[in-house]
C-alpha positions in Angstrom: 10.4 -34.3 55.6 8.6 -30.8 55.5 6.5 -29.7 58.2 4.0 -27.6 56.4 2.6 -24.4 58.1 -0.9 -23.8 58.7 -3.1 -21.3 60.4 -6.4 -21.7 62.3 -7.8 -18.7 60.8 -7.5 -19.2 57.1 -10.3 -16.8 56.3 -8.0 -14.0 57.3 -5.2 -14.8 54.9 -6.7 -12.5 52.1 -6.9 -9.6 54.4 -3.5 -10.1 55.8 -2.1 -10.1 52.2 -3.9 -6.8 51.4 -2.6 -5.3 54.6 1.1 -6.3 53.4 0.5 -4.3 50.3 -0.9 -1.2 51.9 0.8 -0.7 55.3 4.6 0.0 56.0 7.1 -2.7 55.8 7.6 -3.6 59.6 11.2 -4.2 61.0 9.9 -7.6 62.1 6.7 -9.6 62.0 5.6 -10.0 65.7 2.3 -10.8 67.4 2.3 -7.1 68.6 2.8 -5.9 65.0 -0.2 -8.0 64.0 -2.3 -6.6 66.5 -1.5 -3.0 65.3 -2.9 -3.8 61.8 -6.1 -5.4 63.2 -5.3 -9.0 63.9 -5.9 -9.1 67.6 -7.1 -12.7 68.2 -4.9 -15.1 69.8 -5.3 -17.5 66.9 -4.0 -14.7 64.5 -0.6 -15.4 65.6 -0.5 -18.4 63.6 -0.5 -16.3 60.3 3.1 -15.3 61.1 4.1 -19.0 60.6 2.5 -19.1 57.1 4.3 -15.7 56.1 7.7 -17.4 57.0 6.9 -20.6 55.3 6.4 -19.0 51.9 9.5 -16.9 52.3 7.9 -13.5 53.0 10.0 -13.3 56.3 13.1 -15.1 57.2 13.5 -17.4 60.3 13.5 -14.5 62.7 10.5 -12.8 61.2 12.2 -10.1 59.3 10.5 -9.2 55.9 12.5 -10.5 52.8 12.9 -9.1 49.2 9.8 -11.4 48.4 7.7 -9.3 50.8 9.0 -6.0 49.1 8.2 -7.5 45.6 4.9 -8.5 46.6 3.9 -4.8 47.3 4.4 -4.2 43.5 2.0 -4.3 40.7 2.5 -8.0 39.9 1.8 -9.1 43.5 -0.3 -12.2 42.4 2.6 -13.5 40.3 5.0 -12.9 43.3 2.8 -14.8 45.6 2.5 -17.7 43.0 6.3 -18.1 43.0 6.6 -17.7 46.7 4.1 -20.6 47.2 5.8 -22.8 44.7 9.1 -22.4 46.6 7.6 -22.7 50.1 5.6 -25.9 48.9 8.4 -27.1 46.6 7.9 -30.8 47.7 4.3 -30.7 47.1 4.7 -29.2 43.6 7.4 -31.8 43.0 4.8 -34.5 43.4 1.9 -32.5 41.7 3.3 -29.8 39.3 -0.2 -28.5 39.2 -0.7 -28.8 42.8 -2.6 -25.3 42.8 -5.4 -27.0 40.8 -5.5 -30.4 42.6 -8.5 -31.4 44.7 -8.4 -31.5 48.4 -8.0 -35.5 48.6 -4.6 -35.2 46.7 -3.4 -32.5 48.8 -4.4 -34.1 52.0 -2.5 -37.3 51.2 0.8 -35.3 50.6 0.4 -33.4 53.6 -0.4 -36.4 55.7 2.7 -38.3 54.7 4.8 -35.3 55.8 3.3 -35.0 59.3 2.0 -37.2 62.3 -0.8 -34.6 62.8 -4.4 -35.6 63.1 -7.1 -35.0 60.5 -8.1 -31.5 61.9 -4.6 -30.1 61.5 -4.3 -31.7 58.1 -7.7 -30.1 57.0 -6.3 -26.7 58.1 -3.1 -27.3 56.2 -5.2 -27.9 53.0 -7.3 -24.8 53.8 -4.2 -22.7 54.4 -2.7 -23.8 51.0 -6.0 -23.2 49.1 -6.5 -19.8 50.6 -3.1 -18.8 49.6 -3.6 -20.2 46.0 -6.7 -18.1 45.6 -4.9 -15.0 45.9 -2.0 -16.0 43.5 -1.2 -16.2 39.7 0.7 -19.2 38.6 1.1 -18.3 35.1 4.8 -17.7 35.3 7.1 -20.6 34.4 9.0 -21.8 37.4 12.6 -20.5 37.2 11.9 -18.3 34.2 14.2 -15.3 33.7 11.6 -12.8 34.8 11.2 -14.4 38.3 10.0 -11.7 40.7 11.1 -13.3 44.0 14.8 -13.4 43.4 16.9 -11.4 46.1 17.8 -8.0 45.0 16.0 -5.6 42.6 13.3 -6.8 40.3 14.3 -8.0 36.8 14.3 -5.3 34.3 14.1 -6.4 30.6 17.0 -5.6 28.3 16.2 -2.7 25.7 15.6 -4.3 22.2 18.2 -4.1 19.9 18.0 -1.6 17.0 16.8 -3.1 13.8 19.3 -4.9 11.9 21.6 -5.4 14.9 22.1 -8.4 17.0 21.0 -8.4 20.7 23.3 -6.6 23.0 24.1 -9.8 24.7 25.7 -11.1 21.3 27.7 -7.9 20.6 31.4 -8.4 21.6 34.0 -5.7 22.0 33.6 -1.9 22.1 30.8 -0.2 20.0 31.9 1.5 16.9 30.1 4.6 15.4 30.8 5.5 11.8 29.7 8.7 9.9 29.6 8.9 6.1 29.5 12.1 4.3 28.3 12.3 0.7 29.0 15.1 -1.5 26.7 15.4 -4.5 27.4 17.9 -7.4 24.8 20.3 -8.1 25.0 19.1 -11.8 24.0 15.5 -10.8 20.8 14.2 -12.4 18.0 12.6 -10.6 19.0 9.2 -12.0 22.7 9.6 -10.7 21.5 10.5 -7.3 19.3 7.4 -7.2 22.1 5.3 -8.1 24.1 6.7 -5.2 21.4 5.8 -2.8 20.8 2.5 -4.4 24.4 1.6 -3.9 24.4 2.6 -0.3 21.4 0.5 0.4 23.1 -2.5 -1.2 26.5 -2.2 0.3 25.8 -0.7 3.7 22.4 -2.5 4.6 22.4 -5.5 2.4 19.3 -4.3 0.7 18.7 -5.5 -2.7 15.1 -4.3 -3.2 15.8 -0.5 -3.2 13.8 1.4 -5.7 
């Protein structure tokens, strides 16, 4: 059973996420660090638990690769993936949980906790505040996932026209040079025939003119 994280200062989630993208990456997220970036209220400490829940920090509060990826240009997509992972049980019930009304969310959260109505309400508000800053257009588990450990995915360069993708090319690459010697006495028609033959036999072209 998942104990969903929540903060009592949901209105500060947007500001915190903006700070993550603009200030330096801390060695560890602590109450003292939160204070240095402007979160000085005693209730602000609950924000650290939310960051941990969506995988921005590990269990000890140390920023993860997801934190680093979130500082990039596609930060909203990164956050969307992080939310899907952190709230995986919720998304297992409602794949479109990010679009669901509060009543549906309250039901799921209440079955995972013995907390009272006020805490459940804050849990819903926390989820909604995160969703407002995220982009869920990426397909879960897609090849261009941005929250995988290690460097961000770099798409492979497209194959040259007429060649299969690099992943389908087996063995070492072979480079062939062809030299054609044309006699100065050759007519234009003879030269055209030479190139027509090359197009047919080397490139499979049958429409060369």
